ZAGU-663925 format. One record per atom (N, C-alpha, C): residue number from 1; residue in three letters; atom name; y, z, x. Coordinates in Angstrom, 2 decimals, always signed. Each point is the difference from the previous one (the first is absolute). Layout:
BEGIN
+-----+------+------+---------+---------+---------+
| seq | type | atom |      c2 |      c3 |      c1 |
+-----+------+------+---------+---------+---------+
| NUM |  ALA |   CA |       Y |       Z |       X |
...
+-----+------+------+---------+---------+---------+
//
This chain:
BEGIN
+-----+------+------+---------+---------+---------+
| seq | type | atom |      c2 |      c3 |      c1 |
+-----+------+------+---------+---------+---------+
|   1 |  MET |    N | -155.73 |  +89.79 | -109.42 |
|   1 |  MET |   CA |   -0.27 |   +0.30 |   -1.39 |
|   1 |  MET |    C |   +1.32 |   -0.03 |   -0.77 |
|   2 |  TRP |    N |   -0.04 |   -0.60 |   -1.16 |
|   2 |  TRP |   CA |   +1.19 |   -0.09 |   -0.85 |
|   2 |  TRP |    C |   +0.12 |   +1.25 |   -0.85 |
|   3 |  GLY |    N |   +1.20 |   +0.39 |   -0.26 |
|   3 |  GLY |   CA |   +0.25 |   +1.14 |   -0.86 |
|   3 |  GLY |    C |   +1.10 |   -0.34 |   -0.99 |
|   4 |  ARG |    N |   +0.19 |   +0.85 |   -0.94 |
|   4 |  ARG |   CA |   +1.04 |   -0.20 |   -1.00 |
|   4 |  ARG |    C |   +1.07 |   +1.06 |   +0.21 |
|   5 |  ALA |    N |   +1.25 |   -0.43 |   -0.09 |
|   5 |  ALA |   CA |   +1.11 |   +0.93 |   +0.18 |
|   5 |  ALA |    C |   +1.05 |   -0.28 |   -1.06 |
|   6 |  ALA |    N |   +0.61 |   +1.04 |   -0.49 |
|   6 |  ALA |   CA |   +1.09 |   -0.14 |   -0.97 |
|   6 |  ALA |    C |   +1.31 |   +0.05 |   +0.76 |
|   7 |  TRP |    N |   +0.79 |   -1.06 |   -0.13 |
|   7 |  TRP |   CA |   +1.31 |   -0.03 |   +0.64 |
|   7 |  TRP |    C |   +1.04 |   +0.32 |   -1.04 |
|   8 |  PRO |    N |   +1.00 |   +0.79 |   +0.35 |
|   8 |  PRO |   CA |   +1.06 |   +0.28 |   -0.97 |
|   8 |  PRO |    C |   +0.81 |   -1.27 |   -0.28 |
|   9 |  VAL |    N |   +0.24 |   -0.26 |   -1.25 |
|   9 |  VAL |   CA |   +0.77 |   -1.18 |   -0.40 |
|   9 |  VAL |    C |   +1.24 |   +0.47 |   -0.74 |
|  10 |  PRO |    N |   +1.17 |   -0.40 |   +0.47 |
|  10 |  PRO |   CA |   +1.23 |   +0.39 |   -0.70 |
|  10 |  PRO |    C |   +0.02 |   -0.58 |   -1.42 |
|  11 |  PRO |    N |   +0.63 |   +0.66 |   -0.95 |
|  11 |  PRO |   CA |   +0.06 |   -0.50 |   -1.37 |
|  11 |  PRO |    C |   +0.67 |   -1.37 |   -0.07 |
|  12 |  GLY |    N |   -0.51 |   -0.84 |   -0.88 |
|  12 |  GLY |   CA |   +0.60 |   -1.31 |   -0.24 |
|  12 |  GLY |    C |   -0.39 |   -1.08 |   +0.98 |
|  13 |  VAL |    N |   -0.90 |   +0.29 |   +0.94 |
|  13 |  VAL |   CA |   -0.37 |   -0.99 |   +1.01 |
|  13 |  VAL |    C |   -1.11 |   -0.91 |   -0.51 |
|  14 |  TRP |    N |   +0.22 |   -1.32 |   +0.13 |
|  14 |  TRP |   CA |   -1.00 |   -1.01 |   -0.34 |
|  14 |  TRP |    C |   -0.70 |   -0.43 |   +1.28 |
|  15 |  ALA |    N |   -1.27 |   -0.37 |   -0.12 |
|  15 |  ALA |   CA |   -0.76 |   -0.52 |   +1.15 |
|  15 |  ALA |    C |   -0.99 |   -1.04 |   -0.50 |
|  16 |  VAL |    N |   -0.35 |   -0.94 |   +0.88 |
|  16 |  VAL |   CA |   -1.00 |   -1.02 |   -0.34 |
|  16 |  VAL |    C |   -1.03 |   -0.07 |   +1.12 |
|  17 |  GLY |    N |   -1.19 |   -0.44 |   -0.35 |
|  17 |  GLY |   CA |   -1.06 |   -0.18 |   +0.97 |
|  17 |  GLY |    C |   -0.81 |   -1.22 |   -0.34 |
|  18 |  ASN |    N |   -0.62 |   -0.61 |   +1.00 |
|  18 |  ASN |   CA |   -0.82 |   -1.19 |   -0.19 |
|  18 |  ASN |    C |   -1.45 |   +0.32 |   +0.27 |
|  19 |  GLY |    N |   -0.87 |   -0.61 |   -0.79 |
|  19 |  GLY |   CA |   -1.43 |   +0.21 |   +0.19 |
|  19 |  GLY |    C |   -0.77 |   -1.25 |   -0.38 |
|  20 |  SER |    N |   -1.32 |   +0.08 |   +0.12 |
|  20 |  SER |   CA |   -0.84 |   -1.13 |   -0.38 |
|  20 |  SER |    C |   -1.23 |   +0.52 |   -0.72 |
|  21 |  PHE |    N |   -0.65 |   -0.90 |   -0.73 |
|  21 |  PHE |   CA |   -1.21 |   +0.37 |   -0.71 |
|  21 |  PHE |    C |   -1.19 |   -0.16 |   +0.93 |
|  22 |  ARG |    N |   -0.90 |   +0.92 |   -0.06 |
|  22 |  ARG |   CA |   -1.13 |   +0.00 |   +0.91 |
|  22 |  ARG |    C |   -1.05 |   -1.04 |   -0.35 |
|  23 |  TRP |    N |   -0.33 |   -0.16 |   -1.27 |
|  23 |  TRP |   CA |   -1.10 |   -0.86 |   -0.38 |
|  23 |  TRP |    C |   +0.44 |   -1.38 |   -0.49 |
|  24 |  THR |    N |   +1.25 |   -0.18 |   -0.31 |
|  24 |  THR |   CA |   +0.50 |   -1.31 |   -0.42 |
|  24 |  THR |    C |   +1.23 |   -0.33 |   +0.82 |
|  25 |  SER |    N |   +0.30 |   -1.26 |   +0.10 |
|  25 |  SER |   CA |   +1.20 |   -0.32 |   +0.75 |
|  25 |  SER |    C |   +1.20 |   +0.25 |   -0.90 |
|  26 |  GLY |    N |   +1.02 |   +0.54 |   +0.54 |
|  26 |  GLY |   CA |   +1.20 |   +0.33 |   -0.76 |
|  26 |  GLY |    C |   +0.75 |   +1.13 |   +0.66 |
|  27 |  SER |    N |   +1.09 |   +0.37 |   -0.61 |
|  27 |  SER |   CA |   +0.81 |   +1.07 |   +0.58 |
|  27 |  SER |    C |   +0.59 |   +0.87 |   -1.09 |
|  28 |  ALA |    N |   +0.51 |   +1.13 |   +0.44 |
|  28 |  ALA |   CA |   +0.65 |   +0.94 |   -0.93 |
|  28 |  ALA |    C |   +1.27 |   +0.52 |   +0.66 |
|  29 |  VAL |    N |   +1.00 |   +0.18 |   -0.82 |
|  29 |  VAL |   CA |   +1.24 |   +0.64 |   +0.44 |
|  29 |  VAL |    C |   +0.11 |   +1.29 |   -0.80 |
|  30 |  LEU |    N |   +0.13 |   +1.11 |   +0.69 |
|  30 |  LEU |   CA |   +0.13 |   +1.30 |   -0.65 |
|  30 |  LEU |    C |   +1.45 |   +0.44 |   +0.05 |
|  31 |  VAL |    N |   +0.48 |   +0.52 |   -1.12 |
|  31 |  VAL |   CA |   +1.39 |   +0.43 |   -0.11 |
|  31 |  VAL |    C |   +0.02 |   +1.49 |   -0.35 |
|  32 |  TRP |    N |   +0.69 |   +0.78 |   +0.82 |
|  32 |  TRP |   CA |   +0.11 |   +1.44 |   -0.22 |
|  32 |  TRP |    C |   +1.44 |   +0.41 |   -0.20 |
|  33 |  LYS |    N |   +0.19 |   +1.06 |   -0.77 |
|  33 |  LYS |   CA |   +1.30 |   +0.66 |   -0.09 |
|  33 |  LYS |    C |   -0.24 |   +1.50 |   +0.02 |
|  34 |  ASP |    N |   +0.78 |   +0.70 |   +0.78 |
|  34 |  ASP |   CA |   -0.13 |   +1.46 |   +0.14 |
|  34 |  ASP |    C |   -1.41 |   +0.42 |   +0.38 |
|  35 |  GLY |    N |   -0.69 |   -0.84 |   +0.80 |
|  35 |  GLY |   CA |   -1.35 |   +0.33 |   +0.44 |
|  35 |  GLY |    C |   -1.09 |   -0.24 |   -1.03 |
|  36 |  GLN |    N |   +0.35 |   -0.57 |   -1.16 |
|  36 |  GLN |   CA |   -0.98 |   -0.27 |   -1.06 |
|  36 |  GLN |    C |   -0.16 |   -1.51 |   -0.19 |
|  37 |  LEU |    N |   -1.23 |   -0.46 |   -0.17 |
|  37 |  LEU |   CA |   -0.25 |   -1.42 |   -0.23 |
|  37 |  LEU |    C |   +0.61 |   -0.40 |   -1.34 |
|  38 |  VAL |    N |   +0.86 |   -1.02 |   +0.02 |
|  38 |  VAL |   CA |   +0.68 |   -0.49 |   -1.20 |
|  38 |  VAL |    C |   -0.70 |   -1.23 |   -0.55 |
|  39 |  ASP |    N |   -0.41 |   -0.91 |   +0.91 |
|  39 |  ASP |   CA |   -0.61 |   -1.25 |   -0.45 |
|  39 |  ASP |    C |   -0.86 |   -0.58 |   +1.10 |
|  40 |  GLN |    N |   -0.98 |   -0.81 |   -0.40 |
|  40 |  GLN |   CA |   -0.81 |   -0.77 |   +0.93 |
|  40 |  GLN |    C |   +0.06 |   -1.45 |   -0.44 |
|  41 |  LEU |    N |   +0.53 |   -0.86 |   +0.86 |
|  41 |  LEU |   CA |   +0.09 |   -1.41 |   -0.29 |
|  41 |  LEU |    C |   -1.20 |   -0.67 |   +0.66 |
|  42 |  SER |    N |   -0.88 |   -0.60 |   -0.79 |
|  42 |  SER |   CA |   -1.22 |   -0.59 |   +0.53 |
|  42 |  SER |    C |   +0.07 |   -1.52 |   -0.03 |
|  43 |  PHE |    N |   -0.43 |   -0.62 |   +1.09 |
|  43 |  PHE |   CA |   +0.02 |   -1.45 |   +0.13 |
|  43 |  PHE |    C |   -1.38 |   -0.46 |   +0.45 |
|  44 |  PHE |    N |   -0.84 |   -0.39 |   -0.95 |
|  44 |  PHE |   CA |   -1.35 |   -0.45 |   +0.33 |
|  44 |  PHE |    C |   +0.05 |   -1.39 |   +0.61 |
|  45 |  ARG |    N |   -0.76 |   -0.18 |   +1.08 |
|  45 |  ARG |   CA |   -0.09 |   -1.25 |   +0.74 |
|  45 |  ARG |    C |   +1.32 |   -0.45 |   +0.62 |
|  46 |  ASN |    N |   +0.94 |   +0.90 |   +0.15 |
|  46 |  ASN |   CA |   +1.29 |   -0.30 |   +0.62 |
|  46 |  ASN |    C |   +0.43 |   +1.16 |   +0.88 |
|  47 |  VAL |    N |   +0.67 |   -0.34 |   +1.08 |
|  47 |  VAL |   CA |   +0.53 |   +1.04 |   +0.89 |
|  47 |  VAL |    C |   +1.50 |   +0.10 |   -0.25 |
|  48 |  VAL |    N |   +0.42 |   +1.15 |   -0.45 |
|  48 |  VAL |   CA |   +1.40 |   +0.27 |   -0.28 |
|  48 |  VAL |    C |   +0.38 |   +1.28 |   +0.73 |
|  49 |  HIS |    N |   +1.18 |   +0.03 |   +0.56 |
|  49 |  HIS |   CA |   +0.48 |   +1.18 |   +0.74 |
|  49 |  HIS |    C |   +1.33 |   +0.47 |   -0.56 |
|  50 |  ALA |    N |   +0.16 |   +1.30 |   -0.06 |
|  50 |  ALA |   CA |   +1.30 |   +0.59 |   -0.33 |
|  50 |  ALA |    C |   +0.81 |   +0.03 |   +1.29 |
|  51 |  SER |    N |   +1.18 |   -0.58 |   -0.05 |
|  51 |  SER |   CA |   +0.87 |   -0.01 |   +1.18 |
|  51 |  SER |    C |   +0.96 |   +1.18 |   +0.01 |
|  52 |  ASP |    N |   +0.43 |   +0.42 |   -1.19 |
|  52 |  ASP |   CA |   +0.98 |   +1.08 |   -0.06 |
|  52 |  ASP |    C |   +0.10 |   +0.51 |   -1.43 |
|  53 |  VAL |    N |   +0.58 |   +1.17 |   -0.15 |
|  53 |  VAL |   CA |   +0.30 |   +0.57 |   -1.31 |
|  53 |  VAL |    C |   +1.34 |   +0.71 |   +0.11 |
|  54 |  ASN |    N |   +0.83 |   -0.11 |   -1.04 |
|  54 |  ASN |   CA |   +1.31 |   +0.66 |   +0.07 |
|  54 |  ASN |    C |   -0.02 |   +1.30 |   -0.78 |
|  55 |  SER |    N |   +1.13 |   +0.66 |   -0.07 |
|  55 |  SER |   CA |   +0.09 |   +1.31 |   -0.65 |
|  55 |  SER |    C |   -0.13 |   -0.07 |   -1.52 |
|  56 |  SER |    N |   -0.03 |   -1.21 |   -0.57 |
|  56 |  SER |   CA |   -0.21 |   -0.17 |   -1.44 |
|  56 |  SER |    C |   -1.43 |   -0.39 |   -0.33 |
|  57 |  GLY |    N |   -0.86 |   -0.14 |   +1.03 |
|  57 |  GLY |   CA |   -1.39 |   -0.37 |   -0.24 |
|  57 |  GLY |    C |   -0.23 |   -1.50 |   -0.09 |
|  58 |  VAL |    N |   +0.96 |   -0.80 |   +0.43 |
|  58 |  VAL |   CA |   -0.17 |   -1.46 |   +0.02 |
|  58 |  VAL |    C |   -0.75 |   -0.34 |   +1.28 |
|  59 |  VAL |    N |   -1.14 |   -0.72 |   -0.13 |
|  59 |  VAL |   CA |   -0.86 |   -0.33 |   +1.13 |
|  59 |  VAL |    C |   +0.17 |   -1.49 |   +0.33 |
|  60 |  ILE |    N |   +0.13 |   -0.31 |   +1.28 |
|  60 |  ILE |   CA |   +0.02 |   -1.39 |   +0.47 |
|  60 |  ILE |    C |   -1.41 |   -0.34 |   +0.50 |
|  61 |  LEU |    N |   -0.55 |   -1.10 |   -0.53 |
|  61 |  LEU |   CA |   -1.36 |   -0.42 |   +0.33 |
|  61 |  LEU |    C |   +0.03 |   -1.36 |   +0.69 |
|  62 |  THR |    N |   -0.95 |   -0.21 |   +0.91 |
|  62 |  THR |   CA |   -0.19 |   -1.30 |   +0.62 |
|  62 |  THR |    C |   -1.49 |   -0.31 |   -0.02 |
|  63 |  GLY |    N |   -0.33 |   -1.29 |   +0.04 |
|  63 |  GLY |   CA |   -1.40 |   -0.40 |   +0.02 |
|  63 |  GLY |    C |   -0.18 |   -1.37 |   -0.59 |
|  64 |  HIS |    N |   -1.23 |   -0.50 |   +0.05 |
|  64 |  HIS |   CA |   -0.30 |   -1.34 |   -0.47 |
|  64 |  HIS |    C |   +0.03 |   -0.12 |   -1.52 |
|  65 |  THR |    N |   -0.03 |   +1.11 |   -0.71 |
|  65 |  THR |   CA |   +0.03 |   -0.03 |   -1.46 |
|  65 |  THR |    C |   +1.35 |   -0.50 |   -0.51 |
|  66 |  PHE |    N |   +1.04 |   +0.30 |   +0.73 |
|  66 |  PHE |   CA |   +1.35 |   -0.35 |   -0.41 |
|  66 |  PHE |    C |   +0.51 |   -1.16 |   +0.84 |
|  67 |  PRO |    N |   +0.78 |   -0.93 |   -0.57 |
|  67 |  PRO |   CA |   +0.55 |   -1.10 |   +0.78 |
|  67 |  PRO |    C |   +1.03 |   +0.47 |   +1.02 |
|  68 |  ALA |    N |   +0.51 |   +1.17 |   -0.17 |
|  68 |  ALA |   CA |   +0.98 |   +0.59 |   +0.93 |
|  68 |  ALA |    C |   -0.16 |   +1.51 |   -0.13 |
|  69 |  ALA |    N |   +0.90 |   +0.73 |   +0.57 |
|  69 |  ALA |   CA |   -0.03 |   +1.45 |   -0.21 |
|  69 |  ALA |    C |   +0.20 |   +0.26 |   -1.49 |
|  70 |  SER |    N |   -0.52 |   +1.12 |   -0.45 |
|  70 |  SER |   CA |   +0.11 |   +0.34 |   -1.41 |
|  70 |  SER |    C |   +0.46 |   +1.44 |   -0.13 |
|  71 |  ARG |    N |   +0.61 |   +0.29 |   -1.10 |
|  71 |  ARG |   CA |   +0.49 |   +1.35 |   -0.30 |
|  71 |  ARG |    C |   -0.83 |   +0.53 |   -1.16 |
|  72 |  TRP |    N |   -0.43 |   +1.26 |   +0.09 |
|  72 |  TRP |   CA |   -0.73 |   +0.65 |   -1.08 |
|  72 |  TRP |    C |   +0.79 |   +1.22 |   -0.43 |
|  73 |  GLN |    N |   +0.24 |   +0.09 |   -1.30 |
|  73 |  GLN |   CA |   +0.67 |   +1.18 |   -0.54 |
|  73 |  GLN |    C |   -0.56 |   +0.28 |   -1.38 |
|  74 |  ALA |    N |   -0.61 |   +1.17 |   -0.16 |
|  74 |  ALA |   CA |   -0.52 |   +0.45 |   -1.29 |
|  74 |  ALA |    C |   -0.89 |   -1.05 |   -0.67 |
|  75 |  GLY |    N |   -0.90 |   -0.61 |   +0.79 |
|  75 |  GLY |   CA |   -0.96 |   -0.95 |   -0.56 |
|  75 |  GLY |    C |   +0.48 |   -1.43 |   -0.12 |
|  76 |  VAL |    N |   +1.21 |   -0.29 |   +0.43 |
|  76 |  VAL |   CA |   +0.54 |   -1.36 |   -0.11 |
|  76 |  VAL |    C |   +0.15 |   -0.59 |   +1.41 |
|  77 |  TYR |    N |   -0.58 |   -1.21 |   +0.19 |
|  77 |  TYR |   CA |   +0.12 |   -0.72 |   +1.27 |
|  77 |  TYR |    C |   +1.09 |   -1.07 |   -0.12 |
|  78 |  THR |    N |   +0.84 |   -0.10 |   +1.02 |
|  78 |  THR |   CA |   +1.04 |   -1.02 |   +0.05 |
|  78 |  THR |    C |   -0.05 |   -0.65 |   +1.37 |
|  79 |  THR |    N |   -0.10 |   -1.33 |   +0.05 |
|  79 |  THR |   CA |   +0.00 |   -0.72 |   +1.27 |
|  79 |  THR |    C |   +1.42 |   +0.00 |   +0.56 |
|  80 |  LEU |    N |   +0.10 |   +0.31 |   +1.27 |
|  80 |  LEU |   CA |   +1.30 |   -0.01 |   +0.68 |
|  80 |  LEU |    C |   +0.16 |   -1.35 |   +0.68 |
|  81 |  ARG |    N |   +1.04 |   -0.68 |   -0.33 |
|  81 |  ARG |   CA |   +0.25 |   -1.34 |   +0.53 |
|  81 |  ARG |    C |   +0.82 |   +0.07 |   +1.28 |
|  82 |  GLY |    N |   -0.26 |   -0.93 |   +0.92 |
|  82 |  GLY |   CA |   +0.77 |   -0.09 |   +1.23 |
|  82 |  GLY |    C |   +1.24 |   -0.83 |   -0.19 |
|  83 |  TRP |    N |   +0.65 |   -0.30 |   +1.07 |
|  83 |  TRP |   CA |   +1.17 |   -0.87 |   -0.04 |
|  83 |  TRP |    C |   -0.41 |   -1.40 |   -0.44 |
|  84 |  GLN |    N |   +0.91 |   -0.72 |   -0.61 |
|  84 |  GLN |   CA |   -0.28 |   -1.34 |   -0.46 |
|  84 |  GLN |    C |   -0.48 |   -0.87 |   +1.17 |
|  85 |  GLY |    N |   -1.10 |   -0.73 |   -0.22 |
|  85 |  GLY |   CA |   -0.55 |   -0.86 |   +1.03 |
|  85 |  GLY |    C |   -1.04 |   +0.67 |   +0.87 |
|  86 |  GLU |    N |   -0.16 |   +1.31 |   -0.08 |
|  86 |  GLU |   CA |   -1.03 |   +0.70 |   +0.76 |
|  86 |  GLU |    C |   -1.28 |   +0.06 |   -0.78 |
|  87 |  HIS |    N |   -1.13 |   +0.01 |   +0.71 |
|  87 |  HIS |   CA |   -1.32 |   +0.08 |   -0.64 |
|  87 |  HIS |    C |   -0.68 |   +1.27 |   +0.42 |
+-----+------+------+---------+---------+---------+
//
């Protein structure tokens, strides 16, 4: 049986989680700070995963929606480019 537990979160800590939609294909990335939900990034018909988040709340995303890894910060997406000649 599943239960719910509150874990202590130190102040200023960012966290991300990956999920999917039950009735439609797609995914969601949840962004928390200090144990509170800050944002939900929804991608309908696409699978996107949060790879990491730094202490400033910048999230690194990967998935078929982006041509490469992407960075999300305060609602703005930026594609991260690889070395010249890499695909």
